[in-house]
N, C-alpha and C positions, 0 to 999 in steps of 0.2 A: 501477484499483481505484476511483478516486472516482467513477467514471461507472457507471450502471446500465444494462447492455446491455438492447436489446430482447427478445432471444431469439427464435428461429425455429425451425421444424420441421428437423429434420435432413433437408437436401436430397440433391441425387444428386452434386455435385462435392465429394467429400471426399477427402484423401490416402488412400492405398490402405493406410497403416498404421493408419488409424481406421476403415476400413471394418466389419471384424469386431465392433468395438466398438458402432458405428453400429447396427449391425444388431440386436444384443443390446437395445439401448436402445429402439430402434424397436418389436421386439416386444412388450417389456415394457410399452410404453406403450398398445399396443393391445390388451393382453390385459386391462387394468383400464379401467373406464369413467370412473372418476374420477381418473386419474392421467395425468401429462404428461411429457414427456422434451423438452429443447430444445438445440439447437446455438448458441452465442454466442461473443462474443470480441472483441478491439479489436487494430487493426492501426495503429502508429505509426512513420512512418519520416521522418526530416529529412536535409537536408545542412548542413554548418556546419564549424565550426574550433573547436579547443579547445585551452588550454593549462593546464597545472596550475602551482599556485603552486610556485616554484624552478625549473621547467622552462626550457630552453634554446630549444626550438622549438615549434611549435603543431602539432597534428595535424590534417588537412583530410580529410572524407569524408563518406560516406553512413552513418547510424547509425540503429537499431531502439530505441525506447523510450526517448527522451530526456524526452519530456514524460509519456508513461505507457508501462508494460511491456508490450509486445504479449504477447497469450497467446491461446489457444484453450480452449474449454471445453464441458463437458457438465453437464446439471442436470436434476433430475426429482422430482417429488413425488406422493405417493399419499394421498387422502383416507381415513383409516380410521374416520370417523365420530366423533360425541360429542366434537368441537372437537379430535381429534387426528389428526396427519398426519405422514408419513414422507417424508424428503428425502434427497438426495444431491448432491454436486457434485464434479467432477474438472476440473480447471484446469491447462493445461501453459503455461507461459512458452516464449516462442520469439524468436528473432533474425530479423527479417523482412528485414534488409538481407543476410543469407547463407543464410538458408534454414535455420538451424541451430535445434535445440531447447535449450531452458534458456535461463537468462540468461548463463551460461557455460559453458564446458566442464566436464564432470562433474556439473553441476545434474541433479536428479532430474527426471525427466520429467514427474510430476504435483506439481512443488514449489510452484505456487501455493494450490491446496487440492486434498484429497482425503479426503472425510469422508462418512459418513451419519450421518443425525440424527432426533430424533423433535419435534415441535411440538406444544405444548398452547396453546390461547388463554387459560387459566387458569395454567398453571405454568412457559411460556416454552419455551425451546429448549434441546436438548442435543446437540452434536455429538462425534463420534468419528472419529479419523483425525489427517490433518495439516490444521491450521486458521490462519488468517492471525491474529496477536497483536493484541489490544486496543491496543497500545501504537503498533502501525503504523497501525492504523484511526484512532485518535485524532491522530496526526501529520498524516496526509494530510486529515483532515477539517477542520482549523482552521488551513489556511495556503492561500493563493491559487491555488498552483501544485500543489496535490493531491499525487499521489503520484510527482513527477518525481525520479527519482535524478540526473537530469542537471541540473536547474535549481531544484528547491524547497531553499531554505537548511534549512528543518525537516527535510526527510529527509535531506539530505546531513550534516548536524550531527550527527543521532542516530543515523542508522543506517550512514554510511559515513565517518565521521571519527575512526575508533578510539576512540570513547566508550561506547556501549553495545554490549554482546555478544548475539550470538544472532542468528539470522535473522529475517526478518519473518513467518515462519511457521515452526511448531513440529510437528515429528512426532510420533506416539505419544501425542498429547494428547487431553484431555477438555476442552471449552468449554460453559460453562452461560451462557446471556442470560435475565435475568427478562422478565417480561412488561413492557410500558410501562403505567406508571401516573402519571397526571397529567403527562405529559412526562419521568418519570424512569425510569430503566433501568441495569441492572447487570450485570458479568460476571464470572465465575470462571473462571480457566484455569489447568492444570497440565499439562505434558509430562512423561512417567514418564522414569525414568533407563535404564530397561530393563537394569538389571543392572550398567553401568557408571558409575553415578552421573552427576553432571549434572541431577538433577532440576529443572525450570523452573516458576515459577508467577506468576501475573499477576492483579490485581485492578482493575476500573475502575467508575466512575460517571459517568453522563453525563446532561444534561437537554437536551431539544429538543422542545418542545410544538408546534412548526411556526411559532412567531411569530419575531419579528427576532433574538432572544437564543438562543444556545445556549452550553453549556459542558461540560468534561469533567476529570476527573481519574483518571490512570493511575499505578498501581505495578506495576512488573516485577522479578523476581529472577531471574537466570541463575546456575546454579550450575556451577563448573568440572567440565568433562568429561574424564576422563583419556584417552579416545580421540582429541579433537581439540584439548586443550590451550585450551579456551575460559576466558578470565579470567571470576572472579567478579565481577558487576555488579549493582548496584542503581539502578532508574531510576523517577524520578517526574517527572511530566510535567502541568501544570495548562495547559487551553486554553479560550479564550473566542472568540466571535464575536457581531458585532452587525450587522444589516443596516439602515441608515439609507434605502434606496432609492437615493439618488445615489450611496453608496459602501457597500461590506461591508467591515468591519474585523476582523482576526484578530490573536489576541496568544498566545503561547505562553511558559511560564518552565519550564525541566526542570533537573534535577540528577542527574548520573551519578556513582555512587561505586564505583571500581573497586578491589575490596579484595585483588585479588592483586597489583598494582601500586603500590597506595596514593598512587592518583591521584583526585582528583574534578574533574568538570566542570561547570560552570554555563551553562546554554544560555538564550538570550534570543532571541524571534523576533517581528516586527511586521510585517503586511503589509496591503494593501488590493485591492479587485478594484471598478473603476469601469465601469459598463455605457455602452459607446457605440454605439448602434444595436444590431446583432446580435451584437455581439461586446463583449469586457472589456480594458480595460488592467488589468493585472497589475503587481505590486511587492511586493517584500519583503525586509526587512534582517535578518540573523541572525548573532549571534555565539556564540564558545565561549571561555569565561574558564576554563583550566585552572589546577588550583594547583601544578602542575609542567609546565613546557613553553611552547610559542609560542600568542599568542592567534589565533582564527581569526575573520575578518569577511568576510561574504558579501552581495551586493547584486545582486537579480537584477529584471528590469523586462521587459515583454513584452507584446504583443497577442496575444489570441485571437479569430477570427473564425468564427463559426456559418454554414456553407453550408447546413445542413439539421438535423434534429433528432440525426442520426448521424454527421454529418462536419463537422470543424472544420479550419483552416489557423491557424498560428502562426507568430510571429516573437518570438524571446525572446535577451536578453544578459544575461550574468552577470560580475561582476568578484569575484573570490575572491581574499582577502589572508589570508597567514600571515605573522605577526610573523618579521622577518629573512631573509624570502626574497622573490624577486620576485614580483611580481603574476601570478595566475593571470586567464584571461578565455576566455570562451567566447560564440558567436553560433550560433544555430540557426533555420532555416527548415523547417516540416515539416506533415505532414497527418496527421490520425488518423480513422479509419474504423471505427464500431462496428457490429457485426451480430449 
């Protein structure tokens, strides 16, 4: 998610299950002179070993999505005139190591994104459907390891350490993004409860004028859903980055209040990326300090080497410590390709 795919016209070699959809999209693109439809995606496969804190043995194998979750998607837009355009996006996660759909068994097919929207140069964007949350976008944008569920301390601490509840994408949602004004923009996000409770909301503001400094502030509220027993949580996340040229530094401070279990978590993250030739040395330290329970500390370091604008190879290692348990550790060597 942290990389912008190049996007190419739908080609001939598509999975059979996607051919009908591709045909419809291609026809719709040809029917409008000022519209386009493209197929794009990312494949990330690695080999390595991992051991969770407290585990007695490590697991060795081939994995998909350790640095970026693999996915395939379609997107398109149509110019409606007078500065207004319509657009859509359909993205499906996949596990390339086993040829399976989704991030896990039971994951929805279009779980990454599935929305249609309108864009105005004067009034911003509005998207309807399943949207990626501003909290997830901010988390991946302000750490050197991006959207890595396998190795980014930020992603792991906020989204997979029993702190923030709710997925990285919300269904039945409306997402509004303001136009960019002097480097500033904002978002407002709401996901309907659809009659079962659990309405979720989010707000964010960000500054990025294209210079060395960028910052973001996000608030998210997830309400308890009777159908899935998701805890009520409120999450705040402040993020900054500054590119000195010889090193780009990242910092994040977060707080999660779980009002269902009456536990709050303070989250601190700091990292850097150092350009080395056509690659980068990456490093990050982060910790979770809960009001009740064990402290978690995670250190990750690695090297990412670009073979082209679309393909990179990486080697990364992580030490994961949970107070009172044996240390966890992981090592992976992999390749990512964007299309």
